[in-house]
C-alpha positions in Angstrom: 210.9 181.9 147.0 209.1 180.6 143.9 208.1 183.2 141.3 204.6 183.7 140.1 203.6 182.4 136.7 203.8 185.2 134.1 200.6 185.5 132.1 200.8 187.2 128.8 197.3 188.3 128.2 194.6 190.4 126.5 190.9 190.2 127.5 189.7 187.9 124.6 188.0 184.5 124.8 191.3 182.7 124.4 192.9 185.0 127.1 189.9 184.3 129.5 190.5 180.6 129.3 193.9 180.9 131.0 193.0 183.6 133.5 190.0 181.5 134.5 192.2 178.4 134.9 194.8 180.3 137.0 192.0 181.6 139.3 190.2 178.3 139.6 193.5 176.5 140.3 194.5 179.3 142.7 197.9 179.6 141.1 199.7 182.9 141.8 200.4 184.8 138.6 201.5 188.2 137.3 199.7 189.7 134.3 201.6 191.2 131.4 199.4 193.0 129.0 199.9 192.3 125.3 197.8 194.9 123.5 196.9 193.1 120.3 195.0 196.1 119.1 198.2 198.1 119.0 200.6 195.4 117.7 202.3 194.3 120.9 202.0 190.7 119.7 204.6 191.4 117.1 207.3 192.6 119.5 210.5 190.5 119.4 210.4 189.9 123.2 206.9 188.4 122.9 207.6 186.4 119.8 210.4 184.6 121.7 207.6 183.3 124.0 204.8 183.0 121.5 206.3 182.7 118.0 202.8 182.4 116.5 202.2 186.0 117.7 199.0 185.0 119.6 197.9 185.4 123.2 197.7 183.9 125.7 201.1 182.6 126.7 202.7 181.8 130.0 206.1 181.5 131.6 206.4 179.1 134.5 209.7 179.5 136.5 208.9 176.2 138.2 208.3 173.9 135.3 209.2 170.3 134.8 212.5 169.4 136.5 212.3 172.8 138.3 213.3 174.4 135.0 211.7 177.4 133.4 209.2 176.7 130.7 207.2 178.9 128.3 204.0 177.8 126.6 201.7 179.3 124.0 198.3 178.0 122.6 195.5 178.2 125.2 194.6 174.5 125.0 198.2 173.4 125.6 198.4 175.9 128.6 195.2 174.5 130.1 196.4 171.0 129.8 199.8 171.9 131.3 198.3 173.7 134.3 195.8 170.9 134.9 198.6 168.4 135.0 200.7 170.6 137.1 198.0 171.0 139.8 196.4 167.5 139.3 193.0 169.3 139.0 190.1 169.8 136.7 190.6 166.6 134.7 188.1 164.5 136.6 188.8 161.5 138.8 189.6 158.7 136.4 191.3 157.9 133.1 187.9 157.9 131.5 187.2 161.4 132.9 190.6 162.6 131.6 190.0 161.4 128.0 186.5 162.8 128.0 187.9 166.1 129.1 190.5 166.1 126.4 188.0 165.1 123.8 185.9 168.2 124.5 189.0 170.4 124.9 190.1 169.4 121.4 186.5 170.0 120.1 186.8 173.6 121.3 190.3 174.1 119.9 189.5 172.6 116.5 185.8 173.5 116.2 184.0 176.0 118.3 186.9 178.5 118.7 187.9 178.8 115.0 184.3 178.8 113.7 183.0 181.3 116.3 186.1 183.4 115.6 185.3 183.5 111.9 181.6 184.3 112.7 182.8 187.3 114.8 185.0 188.4 111.9 182.5 188.2 109.1 179.4 189.2 111.0 180.9 192.0 113.1 184.3 193.2 111.8 184.5 192.7 108.0 181.4 194.8 107.2 182.9 197.7 109.2 186.3 197.6 107.6 187.6 200.1 105.1 186.5 199.2 102.5 183.6 197.2 103.9 183.6 193.4 103.2 180.0 192.4 103.7 179.9 188.8 102.4 176.6 187.1 102.8 178.0 183.6 102.0 180.7 183.9 104.6 178.2 185.3 107.2 175.8 182.5 106.6 178.6 179.8 106.4 180.0 180.6 109.9 176.7 181.5 111.6 175.3 178.1 110.6 178.4 176.2 111.5 178.3 177.8 115.0 174.7 176.8 115.2 175.6 173.2 114.3 178.3 173.2 117.0 175.9 174.6 119.6 173.5 171.8 118.7 176.3 169.2 119.4 177.1 170.9 122.8 173.5 171.3 123.8 172.8 167.6 123.1 175.9 166.6 125.2 174.7 168.7 128.1 171.3 166.9 128.3 172.9 164.1 130.3 175.5 166.0 132.3 176.0 169.2 134.3 179.3 170.1 132.7 180.9 169.4 129.4 182.9 166.3 130.3 180.6 164.9 133.0 179.4 165.8 136.5 182.6 167.8 137.2 183.9 171.2 136.1 187.0 170.8 133.9 189.4 172.6 131.7 187.0 171.7 128.8 184.4 174.0 130.4 187.1 176.7 130.9 187.9 176.5 127.2 184.4 176.4 125.8 182.6 178.8 128.2 184.4 182.0 127.1 183.4 181.5 123.5 179.8 180.4 124.3 179.2 183.5 126.4 179.5 185.6 123.1 176.6 183.9 121.5 175.0 187.2 120.7 178.0 188.2 118.6 177.7 184.9 116.8 174.0 185.7 116.0 172.7 182.7 117.9 169.4 182.3 119.8 170.4 180.9 123.2 166.8 180.0 123.9 167.1 177.3 121.3 169.8 175.7 123.4 168.3 175.4 126.9 171.0 173.1 128.2 173.8 175.4 127.1 171.9 178.3 128.7 171.7 176.5 132.0 175.4 175.4 131.8 176.5 179.0 131.1 174.9 180.0 134.4 176.4 177.1 136.3 179.9 178.1 135.1 179.3 181.8 135.7 178.3 181.2 139.3 181.9 180.1 140.1 184.0 182.8 141.7 187.1 181.7 139.8 185.3 182.0 136.5 184.0 185.4 137.3 187.4 186.7 138.5 189.2 185.3 135.4 186.6 186.7 133.0 186.8 190.1 134.6 190.6 190.4 134.5 191.3 193.8 133.0 188.0 193.8 131.2 188.1 197.5 131.0 190.8 197.2 128.4 188.5 195.4 126.0 187.5 197.8 123.1 185.1 198.0 120.2 187.1 196.8 117.2 184.2 197.6 114.9 185.0 201.2 115.5 188.8 201.0 115.9 190.3 201.4 112.4 193.8 201.2 113.7 193.1 197.8 115.4 191.4 196.5 112.3 194.5 197.4 110.2 196.8 195.6 112.7 194.6 192.6 113.3 193.3 192.0 109.8 195.4 193.7 107.1 198.9 192.6 107.9 200.8 190.5 105.4 202.5 187.3 106.4 205.9 189.0 105.7 205.1 191.7 108.2 204.0 189.4 111.0 207.0 187.1 111.3 
């Protein structure tokens, strides 16, 4: 009997990408919690799977050539799972490349910029000592606004990010865009994104993936131990 895919996970936007994909693709999986607020990502066993000490990661016992494979980086995992199941990449080569284009846009743009917005708008001012940096706050808030403008314009002509089909690009972008309040964005300024958020949210697989162990999600602004682990570790201590 084939084993379930192992999902190494914590309820974050990047974690949600893969839990949503597994639910949408109806792939059986077993969840292994990696509590990043308490330093589980630095454990040797996890580093063998994800040497960059980031979640999510997966282990597929039925990989290429029926061999076990481990993967880290959410975009790479989404691409792998879509190819494995021949799903959520559209119905043509053009659809595939459009999907990949927007997946890379998320990985190189919206994810990193929104992550920095979260850090400087929400976390840094609450650290000890506080780091309330107006330039950094404005820099990342405005860059997220610019990226939302790009996405909103794209969604004028299509229901989903890569076309008239739900894809792994939507799975990658949606988790970050749902946190628009934390990025200090006015969603009413982006009506096409607002409608798209609701279209994605209406999907049972998206709902189930997003809600996976949601009760574990904590308020890092008030968690000094998590702040120290996530933000104050030296490079020497994380490898």
